[in-house]
Backbone as a ProteinNet text record, in pm:
[ID]
protein_1_A
[PRIMARY]
MPASRAHLRTFTPASDPYREIAVKRLTPAIGAEIGGVDLAAPIPDAVFAEIERAFAENLVIFFRDQTLTPEAHLAFGRKFGELHVHPAAPSEAGHPELMVIATDENSPRANGEGWHSDVSCDAEPPLGSMLYIRTCPEVGGDTLFANMYAAYDLLSEGMKRRLEGLQAVHDGEHVYRGLYANLGVTDRPVYPRSVHPVVRTHPVTRRKALFVNSGFTTAIVGLSPDESDALLRYLFGHLAHPLFQCRFRWTPGTLAFWDNRCAQHQAIWDYWPERRYGNRATIKGDAPF
[TERTIARY]
1329.1	1265.6	1349.6	1377.7	1462	1404.3	1493.1	1446.8	1422.6	1491.1	1475.9	1349	1324.5	1206.5	1241.4	1357.4	1396.6	1300.9	1233.6	1140.7	1025.4	999.5	887.5	909.1	1032.9	1058.6	994.1	976.2	912.9	769.4	705	562.6	533.7	630.3	609.3	497.6	392.3	280.5	315.9	239	257.1	219.6	287.6	262.6	162	150.6	59.3	-85.9	-172	-312.9	-386.6	-489.7	-581.6	-689	-721.8	-820	-952.6	-952.1	-1072.4	-1141.9	-1068.9	-1123.8	-1081.6	-1153.8	-1115.9	-1039.7	-927.8	-842.9	-817.4	-866.1	-847.7	-763.5	-639.1	-547.5	-591.5	-575.9	-612.6	-500.3	-378.2	-260.1	-146	-36.7	78.4	136	118.2	182.5	104.3	-28.4	-104.1	-252.2	-320	-465.4	-520.1	-624.8	-694.4	-836.5	-929.9	-1067	-1080.1	-1148.6	-1164.7	-1309.6	-1329.4	-1463.2	-1481.8	-1607.9	-1638.7	-1638.4	-1649.9	-1646.9	-1764.2	-1838.8	-1941.1	-1885.5	-1849.2	-1783.5	-1876.9	-2007.3	-2102.7	-2125.4	-2078	-2095.9	-1966.9	-1974.4	-1851.2	-1753.8	-1627.4	-1525.1	-1441.6	-1445	-1364.5	-1215.3	-1140.7	-997.9	-922.5	-957	-885.6	-910.9	-1033	-1066.4	-993.1	-994.7	-928.2	-777.9	-717.8	-574.6	-544.6	-632.8	-609.9	-638.2	-732.2	-752.9	-626.7	-567.5	-443.1	-332.7	-324.3	-223.3	-246.8	-371.2	-402.5	-371.5	-396.7	-365.8	-215.3	-135.8	9.3	65.1	7.8	61.6	16.8	-100.3	-157.8	-167.4	-144.8	-136.9	-272.2	-363.9	-501.8	-592.9	-698.4	-793	-934.6	-1020.7	-1155.2	-1258.8	-1364.6	-1474.8	-1602.6	-1657.7	-1779.7	-1904.5	-2018.9	-2150.8	-2160.3	-2111.5	-2120.7	-2234	-2298.9	-2402.9	-2357.5	-2302.9	-2240.1	-2310.2	-2343.4	-2382.8	-2255.8	-2268.2	-2148.8	-2080.1	-2159.4	-2101.7	-2022	-2075.7	-2005.2	-1877	-1882.1	-1764	-1654.1	-1690.1	-1592.4	-1540.6	-1629	-1587.3	-1483.2	-1501	-1402.1	-1269.8	-1275.4	-1152.9	-1078.7	-1153	-1089.3	-1022.4	-1056.1	-987.3	-839.4	-805.2	-667.3	-594.4	-666.6	-600.8	-692.3	-636.9	-711.6	-740.6	-858.4	-898.7	-850.3	-826.5	-773.1	-887.9	-876.8	-973.7	-905.7	-965.8	-904.7	-889.7	-776	-752.6	-834.1	-903	-973.4	-1111.6	-1130.1	-1249.6	-1373.1	-1491.7	-1615.8	-1636.9	-1715.2	-1742.4	-1892.1	-1932.6	-2072.8	-2113.7	-2235.4	-2284.6	-2273.6	-2211	-2195.7	-2082.7	-2010.4	-1900.2	-1779.3	-1704.5	-1591.7	-1485	-1477.7	-1377.2	-1422.1	-1545.4	-1599.1	-1607.7	-1506.5	-1495.3	-1599.3	-1652.9	-1748.1	-1672.1	-1699.2	-1645.4	-1765.7	-1780.5	-1902	-1869.4	-1923.7	-1908.3	-2037.9	-2083	-2202.5	-2190	-2302.6	-2297.8	-2256.9	-2264.6	-2229	-2087.8	-2014.6	-1881.1	-1778	-1691.5	-1584.7	-1463.7	-1460.8	-1345.7	-1390.1	-1302	-1326.4	-1211.3	-1237.1	-1132.1	-1026.3	-899.8	-790.4	-759.3	-766.4	-745	-598	-504	-362.2	-306.3	-192.4	-129.3	-91.9	-126.8	-96.9	-108.6	-52	-74.5	-149.1	-258.3	-346.9	-275.7	-296	-251.3	-104	-20.3	121.5	189.3	118.7	172.2	168	92.7	90.8	225.7	258.1	382.2	379.7	261.7	242	134.6	171.5	72.7	-7.5	-128.9	-216.1	-155.8	-189.3	-155.7	-227.8	-358.3	-438.1	-572	-643	-774.1	-874	-998.4	-1108.1	-1218.6	-1233.6	-1337.1	-1452.3	-1571.6	-1692.9	-1780.6	-1803.5	-1881	-2026.5	-2116.2	-2259.5	-2326.9	-2284.3	-2342.9	-2229.9	-2237.8	-2135.2	-2195.8	-2133.6	-2184.9	-2172.5	-2256.5	-2251	-2121.7	-2073.3	-1947.9	-1861.8	-1733.9	-1642.5	-1623.9	-1538.6	-1512.4	-1416.2	-1333.6	-1237.4	-1129.2	-1058.7	-943.3	-821.9	-708.8	-581.5	-503.8	-436.1	-350.1	-212.6	-107.1	29.2	114.9	199.8	284.5	417.7	440	562.1	680.7	657.9	770.4	833.1	747.5	796.8	862.7	804.7	863.7	1005.6	1026.3	1161.7	1251.3	1201.7	1283.4	1339.4	1262.2	1303	1381.8	1418.7	1516	1654	1739.8	1877.9	1948.8	2054.7	2130.7	2190.8	2228.9	2281.5	2177.6	2053.7	1948.5	1914.5	1913.3	1887.7	1992.4	2119	2223.7	2202.7	2157.1	2133.1	2022	1921.7	1808.1	1831.8	1931.4	1955.4	1980.9	1902.6	1919.8	1851	1796.1	1729.7	1593.1	1555.4	1425.1	1351.8	1218.5	1136.7	1029.8	990.5	884.7	749.9	655	516.2	430.1	362	291	142.9	56.2	-87.6	-146.9	-70.2	-125.1	-180.1	-99.8	-143.6	-251.3	-263.7	-364.4	-499.2	-500	-625.1	-682.9	-600.5	-651.4	-760.1	-883.3	-996.6	-1054.2	-1002	-1040.9	-1188.7	-1242.2	-1380.9	-1470.9	-1431.5	-1510.7	-1651.6	-1666	-1798.1	-1892.3	-1836.4	-1917.9	-1936	-1892.3	-1910.4	-1808.3	-1696.8	-1593.7	-1502.6	-1483.8	-1396.6	-1252.6	-1161.4	-1020.6	-964.2	-869.8	-794.4	-685.8	-639.4	-529	-403.3	-373.8	-253.2	-286.5	-229.5	-243.6	-111	-115.5	6.6	115.8	239.2	358.7	463.9	521.9	616.1	730.9	836.4	951	961.8	966.3	971.9	1084.2	1133	1232.9	1176.1	1257.7	1216.1	1187.2	1263.5	1241.2	1212.5	1094.7	1060.3	1062.5	1079.9	1076.4	942.8	871.8	741.4	758.8	681.3	703.5	665.4	586.6	544.1	626.9	632.8	701.8	852	896.7	1037.1	1089.9	1000.4	1041.8	1051.3	1137.8	1153.8	1054.5	1002.3	905.7	934.1	911.9	919	810.2	844.5	745.8	749.6	734.9	709.7	588.5	510.5	393.2	365.6	308	286.9	181.2	98.9	-2.5	55.2	140.9	187.9	335.8	420.6	564.7	607.1	670.3	703.8	852.4	939.3	1083	1160.6	1282.6	1376	1474.6	1485.4	1567.6	1715.1	1781.6	1924.4	1964.1	1867.7	1897	1853.2	1917.3	1871.9	1734	1655.7	1523.6	1527	1625.7	1633.2	1661.8	1755.1	1787.6	1668.6	1604.9	1488.9	1376.2	1344.5	1236.1	1265.8	1390.1	1426.5	1415.5	1464.1	1459.2	1315	1236.1	1096.3	1019	1045.3	978.6	1008.6	1134.3	1170.3	1096	1097.6	1034.7	883.9	820	675.6	640.8	721.2	695.5	720.8	826.8	862.4	755.2	709.8	616	478.6	449.3	320	323.3	431.3	440.5	330.2	263.9	155.8	197.8	325.3	373.3	342.1	331.1	311.9	165	72.7	-64.2	-168.2	-282.7	-409.2	-511.9	-619	-729	-856.8	-924.8	-1040.6	-1170.5	-1265.9	-1399.4	-1493.9	-1551.4	-1638.6	-1779	-1842	-1985.2	-2040.3	-2168.6	-2224.4	-2207.7	-2173.7	-2155.3	-2016.7	-1917.8	-1780.1	-1696.9	-1615.5	-1518.4	-1377.8	-1294.8	-1153.2	-1070.2	-966.4	-876.2	-734.3	-668.6	-533.9	-433	-308.1	-196.7	-125.2	-141.8	-80.4	70.8	125.9	270.1	347.8	279.6	351.3	271.5	162.6	81.5	36.5	15.5	-47	-170.4	-255.3	-376.4	-414.2	-496.9	-544.5	-686.2	-776.9	-916.9	-937.3	-1019.4	-1046.3	-1185.5	-1188.5	-1317	-1356.2	-1412.7	-1453.3	-1603.9	-1679.5	-1820.9	-1914.9	-1861.7	-1949.9	-2060.2	-2186.4	-2239.7	-2296.6	-2255.3	-2306.5	-2263.4	-2334.5	-2308.4	-2228.4	-2137	-2059.5	-2057.3	-2088.6	-2097.7	-2047	-1969.7	-1921.9	-1858.3	-1800	-1734.3	-1598.9	-1505.4	-1372.2	-1337.7	-1300.2	-1243.3	-1093.4	-1014.8	-869.5	-806.6	-708.5	-643.7	-513.9	-493.3	-371.1	-248.3	-139.9	-13.7	92.8	218.7	330.2	429.6	529.8	627.3	710.3	721.3	801.9	948.4	1012.2	1154.7	1222.3
1092.3	1134.9	1245.5	1237.9	1339.2	1479.2	1576.9	1714.7	1777.3	1725.3	1781.9	1728.9	1778.5	1731.4	1624.1	1563.7	1457.5	1339.3	1323.1	1210.4	1219.1	1337.7	1351.9	1270.5	1236.2	1151.9	1015.5	972.4	843.5	841.3	956.9	963.4	1018.9	1008.6	1061.5	985	1053.1	983.6	935.3	837.5	789.4	899.7	902.7	1009.9	970.5	842.1	799	812.1	870.5	884.7	751.4	742.1	628.9	660.4	562	583.4	512.9	409.1	327.6	353.2	402.1	424.3	562.5	612.6	737.2	702.8	768.8	742.9	874.6	882.6	1001.8	964.4	1011.9	976.4	1043	969.6	1022.5	1103.7	1051.3	1123.4	1092.6	1170.2	1136.3	998.5	951.1	827.1	701.8	705.9	581.3	611.7	522.2	525.7	599.9	541	608.3	555.9	646.8	606.7	583.8	474.9	434.7	457.4	526.7	551.9	490.3	475.2	424.2	274	203.3	56.9	2.9	-91	-166.1	-305.1	-334.7	-461.3	-581	-556.3	-665.7	-706.3	-626.2	-652.8	-711.4	-773.2	-819.2	-703.6	-728.7	-624.3	-649.8	-559.5	-577.6	-586.1	-655.9	-676.2	-544.3	-445.1	-316.8	-246.3	-259	-199.1	-272.6	-405	-482.4	-453.8	-437.5	-406.2	-274.8	-176.9	-48.7	-59.8	-145.8	-170.6	-231.7	-328	-389.1	-284.3	-196.3	-91	4	45.5	136.4	71.3	-57.6	-132.4	-131.9	-158.7	-161.4	-23.9	81	215.5	279.2	242.1	310.8	225.7	94.2	1.2	-31.6	63.6	36.8	121.5	55.7	125.5	103.8	203.5	205.1	222.7	143.7	149.8	181.6	299.6	337.7	299.7	299.8	282.7	152	45.7	-87.2	-167.5	-249.1	-339.7	-481.6	-548.2	-678.3	-787.7	-895.9	-1018.1	-1087.3	-1182	-1258.6	-1323.6	-1373.9	-1438.9	-1340.7	-1219.1	-1118.6	-1073.7	-1059.1	-1022.6	-1127.5	-1254.4	-1361.9	-1372.1	-1350	-1357.3	-1250.2	-1129.2	-1024.1	-1062.3	-1117.8	-1161.4	-1267.2	-1361.2	-1470.9	-1423.6	-1306	-1253.2	-1226.1	-1215	-1186.2	-1310.5	-1421	-1542.2	-1628.7	-1739.6	-1832.3	-1765.8	-1793.5	-1727.2	-1802.2	-1725.8	-1771.2	-1789.7	-1889.9	-1909.9	-1871.1	-1780.3	-1729.1	-1840.3	-1844.7	-1953.7	-1944.4	-1833	-1818.4	-1755.2	-1661	-1576	-1649	-1606	-1662.2	-1617.9	-1696.9	-1666	-1669.9	-1617.2	-1622	-1766.3	-1802	-1937.4	-1975.8	-2090.4	-2138.4	-2076	-1981.6	-1912.7	-1904.8	-2013.8	-2012.6	-1909.3	-1865.3	-1765.3	-1623	-1606.6	-1473.2	-1445.7	-1379.4	-1349.1	-1245.7	-1263	-1167.9	-1061.5	-935.4	-821.6	-752.9	-765.5	-715.2	-658.8	-541.6	-477.3	-406.7	-422.9	-352.4	-323.3	-289.8	-248.9	-362.7	-487.7	-602.5	-654.2	-591.8	-640.6	-601.9	-696.8	-663.7	-599.6	-604.3	-554.4	-533.7	-473.7	-458.6	-521	-561.3	-620.5	-516.8	-556.5	-478.9	-347.1	-340	-211	-167.3	-258.8	-221.9	-232.6	-169.1	-176.7	-321	-366.9	-504.6	-525.4	-635.3	-691.4	-821.7	-843.8	-955.5	-1090.8	-1164.5	-1303.3	-1319.5	-1226.7	-1236.4	-1354.4	-1422	-1541.6	-1663.7	-1658.5	-1769.4	-1784.6	-1908.4	-1931.8	-1859.1	-1848.2	-1771.3	-1666.6	-1551.2	-1450.2	-1402.3	-1352.2	-1311.4	-1204.2	-1215.4	-1112.1	-982.5	-993	-874.3	-911.2	-810.4	-829.5	-731.9	-779.2	-697	-691	-575.4	-555.9	-477.3	-536.6	-472.4	-438.8	-310.5	-263.8	-242.1	-312.4	-301.5	-199.2	-198	-107.5	-41.5	90.4	158.9	282.4	331.3	451.4	573.6	670.7	793.4	868.8	861.7	927.3	826.1	821	728.3	600.2	512.4	385.4	393.3	498.1	511.8	402.3	380.6	291.6	367.8	349.9	406.7	303.2	348.5	263.1	328.6	246.3	300.7	227.8	303.7	258.5	205.4	74.1	13.9	24.9	55.7	93.7	221.7	320.4	449.4	436.2	352.8	332.5	276.5	186	133.8	238.6	303.4	399.7	509.3	550.4	663.6	624.2	497.2	457.9	509	530.3	568.8	452.6	484.1	378.3	282.7	336.1	250	152.1	198.5	108.9	5.3	46.3	-51	-162.2	-125.4	-228	-317	-257.3	-336	-438.4	-403.3	-492.4	-598	-575.2	-666.6	-809.1	-903.1	-1043.7	-1086.1	-990.6	-1027.4	-1090.7	-1181.9	-1246	-1225.6	-1229.2	-1206.6	-1313.8	-1340.3	-1436.8	-1365.9	-1424.6	-1377.7	-1488.8	-1459.6	-1563	-1529	-1625.1	-1604.3	-1646.5	-1716.5	-1772.2	-1664.5	-1562.7	-1459.9	-1369.6	-1369.9	-1287.4	-1358	-1485	-1553.8	-1636.4	-1681.4	-1767.4	-1695.5	-1744.3	-1687.3	-1561	-1517	-1387.1	-1381.4	-1492.4	-1492.9	-1579.1	-1596.6	-1679.9	-1624.9	-1491.4	-1431.4	-1462	-1503.6	-1538.5	-1689.4	-1761.7	-1906	-1983.6	-1921.2	-1987.9	-2068.5	-2195.6	-2283.6	-2268.5	-2256.4	-2240.1	-2364.9	-2344.9	-2453.8	-2498.8	-2624.8	-2668.8	-2583.7	-2544.7	-2467.9	-2359.4	-2240.3	-2132.5	-2111.8	-2052.4	-2040.4	-1958.9	-1999.3	-1927.7	-1943.4	-1832.3	-1837.3	-1739.5	-1759	-1668.4	-1606.2	-1471.6	-1398.4	-1294.6	-1252.1	-1144.7	-1014.7	-939.6	-810	-712.7	-724.1	-644.6	-742.4	-732.1	-823.2	-749.5	-824.9	-771.1	-807.3	-707.2	-731.7	-813.3	-921.9	-1008.8	-946.4	-839.1	-774.6	-649.7	-558.2	-431.4	-440.4	-544	-564	-455.8	-380.7	-281.3	-344.4	-289.1	-338.6	-269.9	-346.9	-294.1	-353	-272.5	-326.1	-430.5	-542.4	-647.5	-698.7	-606.1	-639.7	-558.4	-610.3	-535.5	-567.7	-472.1	-485.9	-589.2	-629.3	-729.9	-869.6	-909.2	-1047.6	-1066.6	-966.3	-986.5	-982	-1090.8	-1102.7	-1095.3	-1127.4	-1128.7	-1127.9	-1078.5	-1085.5	-1198.8	-1288.4	-1407.6	-1369	-1433	-1413.7	-1298.7	-1218.5	-1109.5	-1148.1	-1088	-1109.3	-1046.8	-1089.2	-1029.7	-877.8	-822.7	-678	-609.6	-665.3	-607.8	-616.7	-733.1	-754	-657.7	-647.9	-558.7	-413.6	-371.1	-231.5	-202.6	-293.3	-270.9	-274.2	-367.5	-373.3	-249.5	-200.5	-78.1	37.5	48.8	155.4	139.4	20.4	-2.6	17.7	-28.1	-9.8	138.8	215.4	358.4	428.4	386.8	447.9	423.5	299.8	267.9	331.1	376.2	439.2	590.4	646	791.1	838.9	950.4	1000.6	1028.8	1052.5	1079.8	966.6	844	726.6	690	768	722	792.8	724.3	788.1	741.3	817.8	781.6	779.8	664.9	647.6	644.6	725.3	727.7	640.7	542.7	447.7	504.1	456	473.2	336.5	310.6	179.8	151.6	26.6	-10.8	16.1	35.4	59.8	-67.4	-95.1	-204.2	-145.2	-188.4	-150.8	-274.1	-255.9	-364.7	-319.4	-384.4	-342.5	-455.6	-415.2	-505.8	-533.5	-655.5	-690.6	-705.6	-709.3	-727.3	-598.5	-484.6	-356.6	-248.5	-286.3	-189.1	-251.7	-164.8	-206.1	-120	-165.5	-88.8	-102	-8.1	-3.7	50.3	-25.5	17.5	100.1	203.3	291.5	259.9	212.3	180.4	297.4	399.3	519.4	542	437.5	454.2	373.6	311.9	238.8	331.4	288.8	153.8	132.9	213.8	198.8	65	24.8	-104.1	-85.5	-178.4	-183.6	-328.8	-351.9	-489.6	-496.6	-601	-622.7	-758.9	-782.1	-909	-883.5	-974.3	-963.9	-1091.1	-1073.3	-1181.5	-1157.5	-1260.9	-1246.4	-1337.3	-1285.7	-1360.6	-1420.1	-1548.4	-1614.7	-1548	-1550.7	-1495.5	-1600.7	-1559.2	-1652.9	-1620.3	-1704.5	-1686.6	-1561	-1471	-1349.7	-1382.8	-1300.6	-1317.7	-1182.2
998.8	874	809.6	681.3	617	631.1	651.2	663.2	526.1	422.4	289.4	224	101.7	28.1	-73.7	-58.2	-151.1	-144.3	-29.5	-16.3	-115.2	-170	-262.6	-390	-420	-536.7	-520.1	-395.8	-368.8	-418.2	-425.1	-453.6	-592.9	-684	-818.4	-888.6	-934.5	-998.3	-1138.6	-1186.1	-1322.8	-1421.2	-1533.6	-1630.4	-1737.6	-1768.7	-1874.4	-1828.1	-1909.1	-1868.8	-1872.9	-1792	-1798.5	-1902.2	-1982.9	-2089.6	-2065.8	-1981.5	-1962.7	-1829.3	-1731.1	-1598.6	-1548.7	-1449.1	-1382.6	-1255.4	-1234.9	-1118.4	-1045.8	-921.9	-839.4	-718.4	-717.9	-608.7	-477.9	-367	-236.2	-173.2	-179.9	-132.3	-228.1	-222.1	-306.1	-274.8	-151.5	-108.9	-145	-132.9	-141.2	-159.1	-232.7	-240.5	-360.2	-422.2	-531.6	-541.3	-570.1	-598.9	-748.7	-784.3	-923.4	-964.9	-1076.5	-1128.7	-1265.8	-1303.9	-1436.8	-1448	-1334.6	-1334.9	-1253.9	-1311.5	-1239.6	-1215.1	-1090.2	-1059.1	-1070.5	-1073.5	-1086.8	-1231.3	-1325.1	-1468	-1525.5	-1643.4	-1708.2	-1728.4	-1700.5	-1710.5	-1835.1	-1932.7	-2054.4	-2021.4	-2106.9	-2082.7	-2067.7	-2150.4	-2144.1	-2011.5	-1960.2	-1830.7	-1718.6	-1725.3	-1621	-1618.6	-1733.7	-1739.3	-1667.9	-1681.9	-1613.5	-1463.8	-1424	-1281.2	-1221.2	-1290.4	-1242.4	-1231.9	-1329.6	-1326.4	-1208.7	-1188.4	-1077.7	-943	-931.6	-809.7	-784.1	-886.7	-870.8	-836.5	-896.1	-876.3	-744.9	-693.5	-577.4	-451.8	-461.4	-349	-285.2	-287.1	-245.1	-333.4	-385.1	-472.2	-419.4	-443.7	-387	-497	-489	-584	-505.9	-524.4	-452.6	-534.2	-463.6	-525.9	-603.8	-543.4	-604	-538.7	-617.9	-566.6	-597.4	-497.2	-518.1	-439.1	-504.8	-436.6	-387.9	-295.7	-257.1	-376.9	-470.7	-588.2	-674.8	-692.1	-771.1	-702	-571.1	-492.8	-511.6	-495.4	-509.5	-652.8	-749.6	-889.8	-922.1	-869.3	-891.6	-826.8	-706.1	-640.7	-719.7	-776.4	-850.4	-979.4	-1025.8	-1143.9	-1113.8	-985.7	-946.5	-895.3	-875.6	-829.6	-745.9	-700	-614	-480	-424	-300.7	-176.9	-73.9	54.1	153.2	240	348.2	479	553.1	676.3	779.1	851.2	947.1	1075.1	1099.6	1226.6	1215.5	1126.1	1125.9	1072.8	1115.1	1060.5	916.2	843.7	703	677.9	562.6	523.7	494.4	531.1	510.3	362.6	337	201	124.1	185.7	116.8	211	225.3	319.9	287.3	159.9	121.7	153.4	203.3	225.1	375.9	426.5	569.7	611.3	730.3	786.9	865.7	835.9	911.4	975.8	1106.6	1171.8	1309.3	1337.1	1467.9	1501.8	1628.2	1674.1	1822.9	1887.3	2027.7	2121.4	2074.7	2157.6	2133.2	2042.9	2007	2112.6	2153	2247.8	2181.2	2048.3	1972.9	1829	1748.9	1605.2	1528.5	1405.7	1322.9	1285.8	1299.2	1240.5	1305.9	1439.4	1505.7	1511.9	1491.8	1489.5	1349	1326	1193.7	1162.2	1041.8	1005	854.4	810.1	676.9	699.4	628.6	658.7	657.9	768.2	782.4	740.9	782.8	746.2	814.5	906.6	971.9	880.8	771.3	676.3	607.7	568.8	494.7	361.1	301.2	178.3	205.9	260.3	299.1	178.2	203.2	93.7	3.7	-125.3	-223.2	-189.5	-170.3	-142.9	-83.5	-37.1	25.3	-34.1	-49.6	-101.7	2.8	65.1	165.7	105.1	111.6	61.6	181.3	203.9	318.2	276.5	345.4	317.7	409.7	535.2	635	711.8	731.9	809.2	874.2	981	1046.3	955.8	978.8	898.8	924.1	1047.7	1084.9	1158.2	1125.2	1191.2	1111.9	1164.2	1099.1	982.4	976.4	867.6	877.9	768.4	767.7	717.2	786.4	744.9	663.9	560.2	479.9	470.7	469.3	467	363.6	297.4	187.6	243.3	230.6	284.6	190	61.1	-25	29.1	53.7	101.2	237.6	323.9	456.1	443.8	350.5	327.9	262.8	158.2	83.7	173.1	274	356.4	480.7	491.1	592.7	552.4	649	618.7	549.4	477	410.8	513.3	628.8	734	785.7	804.1	850.5	743.3	616.5	509.9	512.7	533.9	542.3	663.6	773.3	896.3	874.6	798	778.3	670.6	585.9	474.6	523.8	475.7	512.2	639.7	717.2	841.9	814.3	903.1	896.3	1028.1	1021.1	1140.8	1152.5	1275.7	1305.7	1299.9	1227.5	1221.4	1280.9	1391.2	1466.6	1478.3	1444.6	1455.4	1587.9	1670.1	1793.8	1886.2	1916.7	2011.6	1952.1	1819.1	1753.6	1751.2	1712.6	1682	1796.6	1890.8	1997.2	2076.5	2068	2141.1	2081.5	1966.8	1911.3	1873.5	1823.7	1776.5	1864.3	1989.8	2080.9	2099.4	2100.9	2120.2	2004.4	1890.1	1774	1760.5	1861.1	1861.3	1781.3	1746.6	1667.5	1759.7	1727.9	1805.2	1757	1851.5	1815.9	1749.1	1657.7	1598.8	1696.4	1682.4	1769.5	1752.9	1628.5	1600.2	1498.1	1519	1421.7	1348.8	1229.2	1149.8	1218.6	1190.6	1237.3	1128.8	1083	972.1	994.9	919.2	920.1	781.3	777.9	650.9	655.5	539.9	538.4	594	664.1	717.3	603.2	497.6	375.6	262.8	201.6	92.7	-40.7	-147.6	-282.4	-345.6	-393.3	-453.2	-580.9	-597.8	-714.4	-847.7	-847.3	-972.1	-999.6	-903.2	-925.5	-903.9	-829.6	-794	-700.9	-639.6	-541.2	-402.8	-318.1	-182.2	-89	7.2	103.2	241	344.9	481.1	498.5	564.2	583.6	727.3	820.6	961.2	1003.9	1097.5	1144.4	1289.2	1359.7	1503.3	1537.4	1439.9	1467.1	1481.8	1389.4	1383.4	1413.5	1388.1	1399.1	1545.2	1592.3	1734.2	1763.3	1666.5	1693.7	1563.5	1570.7	1458.4	1486	1393.1	1408.3	1423.4	1521.5	1538.6	1628.4	1674.5	1766.7	1907.1	2006.9	2144.3	2160.6	2261	2280.9	2292.3	2365.1	2380	2246.3	2168.9	2038.2	1943.9	1942.8	1855.5	1890.4	2018.8	2061.1	2024.3	2045.1	2016.1	1866.9	1783.1	1639.3	1588.2	1638.6	1595.8	1641.7	1761.6	1807.9	1714.7	1673.4	1581.4	1448.6	1392.1	1262.2	1268.9	1376.4	1389.9	1397.9	1469.4	1476.9	1345	1275.7	1147.6	1042.6	1030	921.2	941.4	1062.5	1090.8	1075.2	1017.5	999.8	905.4	936.3	849.6	705.7	681.3	546.5	450.1	503	417.9	400.1	454.6	473.7	387.3	376.6	342.9	445.1	457.7	548.3	465.2	466.3	379.8	460	414.8	476.7	394.2	458.1	390.9	370.1	265.2	243.9	204.8	232.7	197	47.5	15.6	-123.2	-177.3	-88.6	-131.3	-117.3	-219.2	-211.7	-215.3	-120.4	-118.3	-147.9	-229	-266.4	-238.3	-139.7	-102.4	-121.1	-142.8	-169.2	-37.6	15.2	142.9	135.1	14.9	-0.7	18.3	5	11.4	83.4	150	224.6	355.8	454.2	579.6	602.2	693.3	721.2	868.7	912.4	1050.6	1050.3	1109.8	1119.9	1246.6	1236	1350.3	1406	1530.2	1594.7	1684.6	1622.5	1694.2	1682.6	1649.9	1616.3	1705.7	1813.5	1904.8	1956.4	1963.7	1940.9	1801.1	1702.9	1566.8	1505.9	1400.7	1336.9	1207.8	1185	1060.6	1015.6	888.2	839.4	696	668.8	533.3	519.4	403.1	372.9	309.7	339.7	281.8	205.1	80.2	0.7	-10	7	11	-93.3	-165.9	-273.1	-222	-251	-207.7	-267.9	-191.6	-238.2	-248.7	-233.2	-239.4	-128.6	-114.3	-7.1	-32.9	66.1	48.5	22.8	-58.9	-85.8	-88.4
[MASK]
+++++++++++++++++++++++++++++++++++++++++++++++++++++++++++++++++++++++++++++++++++++++++++++++++++++++++++++++++++++++++++++++++++++++++++++++++++++++++++++++++++++++++++++++++++++++++++++++++++++++++++++++++++++++++++++++++++++++++++++++++++++++++++++++++++++++++++++++++++++++++++++++++

C-alpha cells in the first residue's frame, strides 16, 4: 500500500450537485445513502437519471425506509435490465427471480460470508444485485463493500503489467454443491464455470477493476498451481484492505443496490441466533472484457 497520500486521488468525489435526490456518501471509497425516493412509487425520469449517476459514482447505494412488495422490488430491478435467476438458491414462491436471503437459529451458515462478486462463475456475471431486508437483528448483521477500481488503481505499475492479459477460472461447483440442502434444494447436475479476465473494464465507466474473488476464483490460467495460488493469495489480501471499504448497518425496510462489475461484498454473521430475512433481485450482465 502506498505510503504517500496520492491514493486519495482515487476517491475524488463528483463536483456537480444532485438536484433530484439526496446523496450522503458513506466513505471516500465507496457507498452512499440515497434520500428523497420512494421506490414503490413511479420514479420520474430526472430522478432515475440521478439514481443511475449515484450508482455509477458510489458503486453501492442504499435506500432506507422503503415498503416494497415483491412486485415493486422486481419492477425496480427491471428498470436496470433483464433479471437473473440464481443457479442454486431458493426463491420466493411464484417469483423465480427473487432470491430468498434467510438466516435464523437453525441455519448452518449465512449467505455471502466471504468476499465475492455475485455469481461470478456465470459466463455473463450479473450487472448488479438489489437486496431488500425485511427483518434484521437490532445489532449485528452488517455488510462490508469494497471498491475494486481502487484495488486495481493502487497496485504497483509492475503488478498491473503482470496482470495484463491474465485470465482466471471462476467455478460454482465448490460453492453451490449441497449449499442449500438444509432448505430442501436439490443440486443441479452441473454448476456454472467460466474464465474471465483478472482485470476487467467496466462497460459504462470504462475504468479498470480487479475481477477475482475468494468465493469463486480457483486458478489463474497458464500459471503453475503454486504460482497461481501465490498470486491469488496476494490479490485476495490486497482487495480486502479497509481503505477500499464501507461497512453498512441494516435497518428493516432498506434496499441496497451494488455493482458486481466493480465492487465486492462480505456479509458478517455475528448475530446468531437472531433472524435476518430478505430478498435479492439480480440484474443480468454481460461477458467481462
